[in-house]
C-alpha positions as CSV (number, residue, x, y, z in Angstrom):
1,M,165.6,22.9,106.3
2,K,168.3,20.2,106.3
3,K,167.5,19.5,102.7
4,I,167.9,23.1,101.8
5,L,171.2,23.3,103.6
6,F,172.4,20.2,101.8
7,A,171.3,21.5,98.4
8,V,173.1,24.8,98.9
9,A,176.3,23.1,100.0
10,S,176.0,20.6,97.2
11,M,175.6,23.3,94.6
12,A,178.7,25.0,95.9
13,L,180.6,21.8,95.7
14,V,179.3,20.9,92.3
15,A,180.0,24.5,91.1
16,G,183.6,24.0,92.0
17,C,184.1,20.8,90.0
18,G,185.5,22.4,86.8
19,G,189.1,23.0,85.8
20,G,192.1,22.2,88.0
21,G,190.0,22.2,91.2
22,A,187.9,19.2,90.1
23,D,189.8,16.5,92.0
24,E,189.9,18.6,95.1
25,M,186.2,19.4,95.1
26,L,185.1,15.9,94.3
27,G,187.5,14.6,97.0
28,K,185.9,17.0,99.5
29,M,182.5,15.7,98.5
30,R,183.6,12.1,99.0
31,G,185.0,13.0,102.4
32,F,181.7,14.5,103.5
33,K,179.9,11.5,102.1
34,D,182.2,9.1,104.0
35,K,181.7,11.0,107.2
36,V,177.9,10.9,106.8
37,C,177.9,7.2,106.0
38,A,180.1,6.5,109.1
39,C,177.6,8.3,111.4
40,K,175.8,6.2,113.9
41,D,173.0,8.7,114.7
42,K,171.1,11.8,113.5
43,A,173.2,14.2,115.6
44,C,176.4,13.1,113.8
45,V,174.7,13.6,110.4
46,E,173.7,17.1,111.4
47,N,177.2,17.9,112.5
48,V,178.6,16.8,109.2
49,E,176.0,18.8,107.4
50,K,177.0,21.9,109.4
51,E,180.7,21.3,108.6
52,M,179.9,20.9,104.9
53,M,177.8,24.0,104.8
54,E,180.5,26.1,106.6
55,W,183.1,24.8,104.2
56,A,180.9,25.5,101.2
57,M,180.1,29.1,102.3
58,K,183.8,29.8,103.1
59,N,184.8,28.6,99.6
60,M,181.9,29.9,97.6
61,D,183.8,32.9,96.1
62,K,186.5,30.8,94.6
63,M,184.1,28.3,93.2
64,K,181.3,30.4,91.8
65,D,182.8,31.0,88.3
66,I,183.9,27.4,87.7
67,K,181.7,25.2,85.5
68,P,181.8,21.4,85.9
69,T,182.2,19.0,82.9
70,K,179.4,16.5,82.3
71,A,181.5,13.7,83.8
72,Q,182.3,15.8,86.9
73,D,178.7,16.7,87.3
74,E,177.7,13.0,87.1
75,Q,180.3,12.1,89.7
76,A,179.0,14.8,92.0
77,D,175.5,13.6,91.5
78,K,176.5,10.0,92.3
79,I,178.3,11.1,95.5
80,Q,175.3,13.2,96.5
81,D,172.9,10.2,95.9
82,E,175.1,8.0,98.1
83,M,175.2,10.5,100.8
84,E,171.4,10.9,100.8
85,K,171.0,7.1,101.1
86,C,173.3,7.2,104.2
87,K,171.3,10.0,105.7
88,E,168.0,8.2,105.2
89,K,169.1,5.4,107.6
90,H,168.9,8.0,110.4
91,E,165.5,9.3,109.2
92,G,163.9,5.9,109.1
93,G,164.2,5.7,105.3
94,G,166.3,2.7,104.7
95,E,169.8,1.3,104.9
96,A,173.1,3.0,104.3
97,A,174.7,3.0,100.9
98,P,177.7,0.7,100.4
99,Q,181.0,2.6,100.6
């Protein structure tokens, strides 16, 4: 379930990375990644995921028609990968990604 929520929120964030809102959306993704990577336990990660999902759902309408550039898509993928590595440390999957 968490992976589904993360995927939906990530799609919303990535979808918003085109045009003038690219810096804002990528910045928001970095902010969520930083929060997850700063977490000390699974409950914290879940709270950040909830916050991310709420933000994504609230902003879905204004992001749905924007298309990311290839470079923006790659940046979003990198941020998502770093966030996943940080999440894994609370699921017994490894160490946190460097920030």
